[in-house]
N, C-alpha and C positions, 0 to 999 in steps of 0.2 A: 603291662604298659599303661601308665596313667593318662587319662584323657585331660586335655587342656580345658581349663574352666573358661566359660564364656565371659568376655570382658567388654563392657560398654566403652571403656577407655580405648581399647584397641580398635573397636569399630569406628569411633569418632576420629581417632588418629588417621586411619586409612581413608575415611571420607574427606577429611581436611587435606590430606596429602594428595589424593587424586584430584580434588577440586583445584588446588594450587597449581599442580603440574598441568592440568588441562587448561587453566587460565593462561599459562605461558606458551603451551605447545599449540593450542588451537589456532591462534593467528598465523603462526608459521605454516601449519598444515593447510589452512585456508588459502594462503598466498600460493603455495605450490599447486594446489588443486586448480585455482583460478588461472594459473599460467598455462595450463593445458586445456583450457576451454576456448571455444569460439566466442565471438561477441554476442551471438544469439544465445548461446548457452549461459553466458554470464548474466544476461538480462532475464533469463527464464527462471521461474520459481521451482522448476523440477530439479531434483538431485541427480537424476540420471543424465549422463552426457557421454559423447564419444571423444576420447582424448585426441588432441592434435598438437603438432609442434609448429604451427603456423606463426605463433607469437614469437618464438625464438628465431625462426627464419626471417621474420620481419625486422627483428632487432639487428641482425648481422648483415642484412642486405640493404634495407632501406634506411635504417637509423644509424648504421655504422657504430653500434654500441661497443665494439672492440676498442675504439679509440679512447673513450672515457675510462673503460676498464683498465687499459694499459697505463693511462695517465695516473689513475688511482694507485695502481701497483707501484709504479716508479716513485710517486710522491710519498706514499705511506712507508715504503720500505727504506728509502734513502733517508727520510726525516727521522725515522725510528733509529736507524744505525747512528746517525749523527748525534741524536739525543743521548743514546746510551754511551757513546764514546766520550761525551762531555760530562754527563751526570755521574757516571761511576767513579772516576777519580775525584770529582768535586765532592761527592757524598762521602767518600772515604776520608778525604782531608778534613771535612767538617766533623766527622765522627771521631777522628783520632787527634786532631790538633786544635780544634775549636778556635779558629782565628777570631779575634775581636769579641770573644764571649758569645759566639754564634750570632752576632749582630748581622754579619754578612749573610748567614743562612736565612735569617728572618727577612732580610731585604730581598733575597732571591725568591722566597716563598710569596712575598707580598705582591709579586707580579700576577699571581693567580687569585688575589683577593678582591679584584674588581671585575665587573663584567667585561668580556672580551670586546663588546661593541664600543667601549670607550676608546680602545686603541685603534679602532677601524679607520677613522678619518686621518689621524696622523700617519699611520702606516700606508694608507692609500695615497696620500700626497707624496710621501717619501718614495714609494715604489713607482709612482708616476714619473717623478723626476729622475729616477735611476733606470727607467725603462724596464722595470721588473713586473709590470702588470701582465697578466695572462702568460706567465712563463713558469716552467717547472721549478726553477731555482727560487723564484719569488715566493711561491706558496710553500716550498720546502723550508725556506728561512722563517716564514711565518709560523709554521708548525713547530720548528725547533725552538723558537722563542717561547711559545706557550707551553710546550711539553717539557722543556728542560727543567724548569723550576719544580714541576710536579714530580718528575722522575728523580731529581736530586733529593727532594724531601722524602720520597718513598724509600729510596736506597739508603738514605741516612739512617732510617730506623732499622734496617736490616744490618748495617755495619755496626751500629751501636750494640745490637744484641749479640755480636760475636765477642767473646771474652778477650780482653787484651792480654791476659795471662798466656793464652795460646801463642801469641806473637812473641812475647818475652821469652817463652821456652824455646821457640825456634831460633831466636837471636843467640841464646846461650849455646845452641847446637851449631852455630856458625852460619846460619842463613842470613843473607842480606835482606834489606827492606824489600827490594824488588822480588826476590825469591819467595819471601813471606806472602806478598800480595798474590803472586802468580800460583803458588803451590798450596797455600793454606787458606787465605782470605777468600779468593774467588770461588774455590770449590764449596766452602761453607756458605757463601752468599748466593750460590747458584739458584735456589728457589726464589730469592728476592729479585735477582736479575731477570729470571724468567717471567715472573708476574709483572714486573715493571715494563718489560719489553712488550708483553701481551697488551697491557692497558694502553701503552703509548701507541702501539700499532692499531688497535681497535679505534682509538680516538681519532687518529689520522685518517683511517679508512672511512669512518662514518661522518666526519666533520662536514657541515654544510655551509654555515654562514660565511666563513672566510673564503671557502672554495667558490661560492656564488659571487662574492663581492670582488675577488681579486683575479678571477679567471674568466675566460670567454670561450673561444673556439679551440685555441691551441692546447691549453692545459686543463680543459674542462674535466671535472671529476665525475664519478658515477653518481654521487649523491646529488649533484646538480642536474645530471641527465634525467634522474628520476622525477624531478620537479617539472620537466618539460612535456610530460604526457597530458597535461591539463590544457585543453584547447578552449576556444571561445564557445564552441557549440557542443563538444563532446569530450569525454575522458577515455583514453585508450587503456582500459583496465587490464586487458589481457597482456599487452606488451609491457605495461608497467609492472605487472606481477611477474612476468618472465624475467625482467631485468632485476627485480628484487630478489628472485630466487638465486640468480647468479651472484649478485652482490653479497648475499648472506653466506654463501658457501665458504669463503675464506675464514670469516670469524667463527662460523660453526665448526669448521675443521680445527682451528686453533683451540677452541674450547674443548673439543672432544679428545684430541691427541695430547694436549698438554694439561689436562685436568688435574693430574697428580701434582704438577708443579703449582697450579693455581691453589689447590687445597693446602699444600705445604707452605706456599708463600703467604697466603692469608693467615695462616696460623703461626707464622714465624715472628710475629711482633709488629711488623709493618711500620706503625707510627709511634712506637714506644720511644720515650725520651723527649 
């Protein structure tokens, strides 16, 4: 059996890989460790501490953190479903029929070409007149507006990468347009639909600016709740870290369990065309 030759390239590769992974993993690890520390242990320079769950108890008894968590779940899930219901047929029609030479597609994408803060004042005044401020439906409509163009553009690239000849062959076999979309196009575009859904859901879950501006007590999101641990005299690091741990779990779970779709979706073409 031949011995493997020593390679400096392999050593450098592993050093760089471990350094990059540590750079991303260490902040998450530190947050989870801080969540189980007391205030005294957080201020201490010692690495040894006795784990405690008092920060989590404080969240759900004193701060009622379950309310913003539930609000975020409702807002992100409902807005993502609405975005996908609108963007999938829109992207397919752009990819197959190209209305107005894709001018309409460019107009749709252009809504994401300017900073979101520009639309804040007009939408705030509109929502105020319609009594949609600090309501679930108001912030859901806001997220649908901003995510729809992104999702349509992303899905457009996936549908373009599906050969039209496959659909023509199905037509020859007697399939209707609806059957082709349901039995052929959607299964082929499943990685694209998955990655678009994931990105939309994560954006809605983590969004702060519009959640802070358009909500108050009723529809307050978890991202806004995280900003309220900063007081005039102290910062509740333990409670804030505990809520961060809980808030990160859904996105981490999505990334872990759907990573095969993420890899396939990112390698499927995405923005080709």
